[in-house]
KEVEXZA-739043 format. One record per residue: residue in three letters; x, y, z of N, C-alpha, C, O in turn; residue number from 1. Coordinates in nm, 2 decimals, always signed. Example, Ala and Ser with C-alpha at 12.3 -4.5 7.8 and 13.67 -1.06 7.14 Angstrom:
2
ATOM ALA +1.32 -0.57 +0.78 +1.23 -0.45 +0.78 +1.32 -0.33 +0.78 +1.42 -0.33 +0.85 1 .
ATOM SER +1.28 -0.22 +0.71 +1.37 -0.11 +0.71 +1.29 +0.00 +0.79 +1.34 +0.11 +0.80 2 .
//
This chain:
90
ATOM MET +0.76 +0.82 -1.37 +0.66 +0.92 -1.36 +0.66 +0.96 -1.21 +0.67 +0.87 -1.12 1 .
ATOM ARG +0.65 +1.09 -1.18 +0.64 +1.13 -1.05 +0.50 +1.12 -0.99 +0.40 +1.18 -1.05 2 .
ATOM CYS +0.49 +1.06 -0.88 +0.36 +1.04 -0.82 +0.37 +1.07 -0.67 +0.48 +1.05 -0.60 3 .
ATOM VAL +0.27 +1.13 -0.61 +0.27 +1.17 -0.47 +0.18 +1.07 -0.40 +0.06 +1.06 -0.43 4 .
ATOM ILE +0.23 +1.00 -0.30 +0.16 +0.90 -0.22 +0.19 +0.93 -0.07 +0.31 +0.93 -0.04 5 .
ATOM ALA +0.09 +0.96 +0.00 +0.10 +0.99 +0.15 +0.20 +1.12 +0.16 +0.28 +1.12 +0.25 6 .
ATOM ARG +0.18 +1.22 +0.08 +0.25 +1.34 +0.08 +0.40 +1.33 +0.05 +0.48 +1.42 +0.07 7 .
ATOM PHE +0.44 +1.21 +0.00 +0.58 +1.20 -0.04 +0.59 +1.17 -0.19 +0.51 +1.09 -0.25 8 .
ATOM PRO +0.68 +1.23 -0.26 +0.70 +1.21 -0.40 +0.78 +1.09 -0.44 +0.88 +1.06 -0.37 9 .
ATOM PHE +0.73 +1.01 -0.53 +0.80 +0.89 -0.58 +0.81 +0.90 -0.73 +0.72 +0.95 -0.80 10 .
ATOM ASP +0.93 +0.86 -0.78 +0.95 +0.85 -0.92 +0.93 +0.70 -0.96 +1.02 +0.62 -0.93 11 .
ATOM LEU +0.82 +0.67 -1.01 +0.79 +0.53 -1.04 +0.79 +0.50 -1.19 +0.75 +0.58 -1.27 12 .
ATOM VAL +0.83 +0.38 -1.22 +0.83 +0.33 -1.36 +0.77 +0.19 -1.36 +0.79 +0.12 -1.27 13 .
ATOM LYS +0.68 +0.17 -1.45 +0.61 +0.05 -1.46 +0.70 -0.08 -1.45 +0.66 -0.17 -1.37 14 .
ATOM SER +0.80 -0.08 -1.52 +0.89 -0.20 -1.51 +0.95 -0.22 -1.37 +0.97 -0.33 -1.33 15 .
ATOM GLU +0.98 -0.11 -1.30 +1.03 -0.12 -1.17 +0.93 -0.17 -1.07 +0.96 -0.26 -0.99 16 .
ATOM VAL +0.81 -0.13 -1.08 +0.70 -0.18 -1.00 +0.68 -0.33 -1.03 +0.67 -0.41 -0.93 17 .
ATOM GLU +0.68 -0.37 -1.15 +0.67 -0.52 -1.18 +0.79 -0.59 -1.12 +0.77 -0.70 -1.06 18 .
ATOM GLN +0.90 -0.54 -1.13 +1.02 -0.60 -1.07 +1.01 -0.62 -0.92 +1.04 -0.72 -0.86 19 .
ATOM MET +0.96 -0.51 -0.85 +0.95 -0.51 -0.70 +0.84 -0.62 -0.66 +0.86 -0.67 -0.55 20 .
ATOM MET +0.74 -0.64 -0.74 +0.64 -0.73 -0.70 +0.67 -0.88 -0.74 +0.59 -0.97 -0.70 21 .
ATOM GLU +0.78 -0.90 -0.82 +0.82 -1.04 -0.85 +0.85 -1.12 -0.72 +0.92 -1.07 -0.63 22 .
ATOM GLY +0.79 -1.23 -0.70 +0.82 -1.31 -0.59 +0.74 -1.28 -0.47 +0.75 -1.35 -0.36 23 .
ATOM VAL +0.65 -1.17 -0.48 +0.57 -1.14 -0.37 +0.43 -1.21 -0.38 +0.36 -1.20 -0.48 24 .
ATOM LYS +0.40 -1.29 -0.28 +0.28 -1.37 -0.28 +0.16 -1.28 -0.27 +0.16 -1.20 -0.18 25 .
ATOM PRO +0.06 -1.29 -0.36 -0.06 -1.20 -0.35 -0.14 -1.24 -0.23 -0.16 -1.36 -0.20 26 .
ATOM GLU -0.19 -1.14 -0.16 -0.28 -1.16 -0.04 -0.42 -1.18 -0.10 -0.44 -1.15 -0.22 27 .
ATOM PRO -0.52 -1.23 -0.02 -0.65 -1.24 -0.07 -0.71 -1.11 -0.11 -0.69 -1.01 -0.03 28 .
ATOM VAL -0.77 -1.09 -0.22 -0.83 -0.96 -0.26 -0.97 -0.95 -0.20 -1.06 -1.03 -0.21 29 .
ATOM THR -0.98 -0.84 -0.12 -1.11 -0.81 -0.06 -1.17 -0.67 -0.09 -1.27 -0.63 -0.05 30 .
ATOM GLY -1.08 -0.60 -0.16 -1.12 -0.46 -0.20 -1.07 -0.44 -0.34 -1.07 -0.52 -0.43 31 .
ATOM VAL -1.02 -0.31 -0.36 -0.97 -0.27 -0.49 -0.84 -0.35 -0.52 -0.75 -0.36 -0.43 32 .
ATOM SER -0.83 -0.40 -0.64 -0.70 -0.48 -0.67 -0.64 -0.42 -0.80 -0.70 -0.35 -0.87 33 .
ATOM VAL -0.51 -0.46 -0.82 -0.44 -0.42 -0.94 -0.37 -0.54 -0.99 -0.32 -0.63 -0.92 34 .
ATOM THR -0.37 -0.56 -1.13 -0.31 -0.67 -1.20 -0.17 -0.63 -1.23 -0.15 -0.53 -1.30 35 .
ATOM VAL -0.07 -0.70 -1.17 +0.07 -0.68 -1.19 +0.13 -0.81 -1.25 +0.13 -0.91 -1.18 36 .
ATOM GLY +0.17 -0.82 -1.37 +0.21 -0.94 -1.43 +0.09 -1.03 -1.45 -0.01 -0.99 -1.51 37 .
ATOM ARG +0.09 -1.16 -1.39 -0.02 -1.25 -1.40 -0.10 -1.26 -1.27 -0.19 -1.34 -1.26 38 .
ATOM HIS -0.07 -1.17 -1.18 -0.14 -1.18 -1.04 -0.21 -1.06 -1.01 -0.18 -0.95 -1.06 39 .
ATOM ALA -0.32 -1.07 -0.94 -0.40 -0.96 -0.89 -0.37 -0.95 -0.74 -0.37 -1.04 -0.67 40 .
ATOM TYR -0.32 -0.82 -0.71 -0.28 -0.79 -0.57 -0.37 -0.68 -0.52 -0.42 -0.60 -0.59 41 .
ATOM PRO -0.40 -0.69 -0.39 -0.47 -0.57 -0.32 -0.39 -0.45 -0.35 -0.26 -0.45 -0.34 42 .
ATOM VAL -0.45 -0.34 -0.38 -0.38 -0.21 -0.40 -0.29 -0.17 -0.28 -0.18 -0.12 -0.30 43 .
ATOM LYS -0.34 -0.19 -0.16 -0.27 -0.15 -0.05 -0.14 -0.24 -0.03 -0.04 -0.19 +0.03 44 .
ATOM GLN -0.14 -0.36 -0.07 -0.02 -0.45 -0.07 +0.08 -0.39 -0.16 +0.20 -0.38 -0.13 45 .
ATOM VAL +0.04 -0.36 -0.28 +0.14 -0.30 -0.38 +0.19 -0.17 -0.33 +0.31 -0.14 -0.34 46 .
ATOM GLY +0.10 -0.09 -0.28 +0.14 +0.04 -0.22 +0.25 +0.03 -0.12 +0.35 +0.11 -0.11 47 .
ATOM GLU +0.23 -0.07 -0.03 +0.33 -0.09 +0.08 +0.46 -0.14 +0.04 +0.57 -0.10 +0.09 48 .
ATOM VAL +0.46 -0.22 -0.07 +0.59 -0.27 -0.13 +0.66 -0.16 -0.20 +0.78 -0.15 -0.19 49 .
ATOM ILE +0.59 -0.07 -0.28 +0.66 +0.02 -0.37 +0.70 +0.15 -0.29 +0.79 +0.22 -0.33 50 .
ATOM THR +0.63 +0.18 -0.18 +0.66 +0.30 -0.10 +0.74 +0.27 +0.02 +0.81 +0.36 +0.07 51 .
ATOM LYS +0.74 +0.14 +0.07 +0.80 +0.10 +0.19 +0.75 +0.17 +0.31 +0.82 +0.19 +0.41 52 .
ATOM GLN +0.62 +0.21 +0.31 +0.55 +0.28 +0.41 +0.43 +0.18 +0.47 +0.39 +0.09 +0.40 53 .
ATOM ASP +0.39 +0.21 +0.58 +0.28 +0.13 +0.64 +0.16 +0.16 +0.56 +0.14 +0.27 +0.51 54 .
ATOM ARG +0.07 +0.07 +0.55 -0.05 +0.08 +0.47 -0.15 +0.19 +0.53 -0.23 +0.24 +0.46 55 .
ATOM ARG -0.13 +0.22 +0.66 -0.22 +0.32 +0.71 -0.18 +0.46 +0.68 -0.25 +0.55 +0.71 56 .
ATOM ASP -0.06 +0.47 +0.61 -0.01 +0.61 +0.58 -0.06 +0.66 +0.45 -0.04 +0.78 +0.42 57 .
ATOM PHE -0.13 +0.58 +0.37 -0.18 +0.62 +0.24 -0.31 +0.56 +0.21 -0.35 +0.47 +0.28 58 .
ATOM THR -0.39 +0.62 +0.12 -0.52 +0.57 +0.08 -0.52 +0.48 -0.04 -0.42 +0.49 -0.12 59 .
ATOM THR -0.61 +0.40 -0.06 -0.63 +0.32 -0.17 -0.63 +0.41 -0.30 -0.58 +0.37 -0.41 60 .
ATOM ASP -0.71 +0.52 -0.29 -0.72 +0.61 -0.41 -0.59 +0.66 -0.45 -0.56 +0.67 -0.57 61 .
ATOM GLU -0.50 +0.70 -0.36 -0.37 +0.75 -0.40 -0.29 +0.65 -0.48 -0.23 +0.68 -0.58 62 .
ATOM VAL -0.29 +0.52 -0.43 -0.21 +0.42 -0.50 -0.28 +0.39 -0.63 -0.21 +0.37 -0.73 63 .
ATOM ARG -0.41 +0.37 -0.62 -0.48 +0.34 -0.75 -0.46 +0.44 -0.86 -0.44 +0.40 -0.97 64 .
ATOM ARG -0.46 +0.57 -0.83 -0.43 +0.67 -0.92 -0.30 +0.66 -0.98 -0.28 +0.68 -1.10 65 .
ATOM ALA -0.19 +0.64 -0.89 -0.06 +0.63 -0.94 -0.04 +0.51 -1.03 +0.02 +0.52 -1.14 66 .
ATOM LEU -0.10 +0.40 -0.99 -0.08 +0.27 -1.07 -0.15 +0.28 -1.21 -0.10 +0.23 -1.31 67 .
ATOM THR -0.27 +0.35 -1.21 -0.34 +0.37 -1.33 -0.26 +0.45 -1.42 -0.25 +0.42 -1.54 68 .
ATOM ARG -0.20 +0.56 -1.37 -0.12 +0.65 -1.45 +0.00 +0.58 -1.51 +0.05 +0.61 -1.62 69 .
ATOM LEU +0.05 +0.48 -1.44 +0.16 +0.39 -1.49 +0.12 +0.30 -1.60 +0.20 +0.24 -1.67 70 .
ATOM GLY -0.01 +0.27 -1.61 -0.06 +0.18 -1.71 -0.11 +0.04 -1.66 -0.14 -0.05 -1.74 71 .
ATOM PHE -0.12 +0.03 -1.53 -0.17 -0.09 -1.47 -0.32 -0.09 -1.47 -0.38 +0.02 -1.46 72 .
ATOM THR -0.38 -0.21 -1.47 -0.53 -0.22 -1.47 -0.57 -0.24 -1.32 -0.53 -0.34 -1.26 73 .
ATOM CYS -0.66 -0.15 -1.27 -0.71 -0.16 -1.14 -0.85 -0.21 -1.15 -0.92 -0.19 -1.25 74 .
ATOM HIS -0.90 -0.29 -1.05 -1.03 -0.35 -1.05 -1.10 -0.30 -0.92 -1.04 -0.29 -0.81 75 .
ATOM ASP -1.23 -0.29 -0.93 -1.31 -0.25 -0.81 -1.33 -0.37 -0.72 -1.28 -0.48 -0.75 76 .
ATOM THR -1.39 -0.35 -0.61 -1.42 -0.46 -0.52 -1.48 -0.58 -0.58 -1.58 -0.56 -0.66 77 .
ATOM PRO -1.43 -0.70 -0.57 -1.49 -0.81 -0.63 -1.63 -0.85 -0.57 -1.66 -0.82 -0.46 78 .
ATOM VAL -1.71 -0.91 -0.65 -1.85 -0.95 -0.61 -1.82 -1.08 -0.53 -1.76 -1.17 -0.58 79 .
ATOM LEU -1.87 -1.09 -0.41 -1.85 -1.21 -0.33 -1.97 -1.31 -0.36 -2.08 -1.27 -0.37 80 .
ATOM VAL -1.94 -1.43 -0.38 -2.03 -1.53 -0.41 -2.04 -1.62 -0.29 -1.94 -1.67 -0.23 81 .
ATOM GLN -2.16 -1.64 -0.24 -2.18 -1.73 -0.13 -2.19 -1.87 -0.18 -2.29 -1.92 -0.23 82 .
ATOM ARG -2.08 -1.95 -0.16 -2.07 -2.08 -0.21 -2.15 -2.19 -0.13 -2.20 -2.28 -0.19 83 .
ATOM ASP -2.17 -2.16 +0.00 -2.24 -2.26 +0.09 -2.39 -2.23 +0.10 -2.46 -2.28 +0.19 84 .
ATOM ALA -2.45 -2.15 +0.00 -2.59 -2.12 +0.01 -2.67 -2.24 -0.03 -2.63 -2.31 -0.12 85 .
ATOM PRO -2.78 -2.26 +0.03 -2.87 -2.37 +0.00 -2.93 -2.35 -0.14 -2.95 -2.23 -0.18 86 .
ATOM PRO -2.95 -2.45 -0.21 -3.01 -2.44 -0.35 -3.15 -2.37 -0.34 -3.23 -2.39 -0.24 87 .
ATOM ALA -3.18 -2.29 -0.44 -3.31 -2.22 -0.44 -3.41 -2.32 -0.50 -3.40 -2.36 -0.61 88 .
ATOM TRP -3.51 -2.35 -0.42 -3.62 -2.44 -0.46 -3.75 -2.35 -0.48 -3.79 -2.27 -0.40 89 .
ATOM ASP -3.81 -2.38 -0.59 -3.93 -2.31 -0.63 -4.05 -2.39 -0.59 -4.17 -2.35 -0.61 90 .
//
């Protein structure tokens, strides 16, 4: 499927994206993420791998739109849980 990311056209196929992401260690997710195979990757990390461009050259929305059109599941920013919070006493 033809997708435009950072003003450059790319012909992407879901299986090729999955193959490119094999063996790539997922970075910690702090924003929008995408599930590729069994892993959740930051959308910008996947965009960098599939376009071979610097992350500053494209937006999260561009990559998210392309990955969604290919059939990947994208997730919004995760809810952060404060693990070291003191217990709530009433």
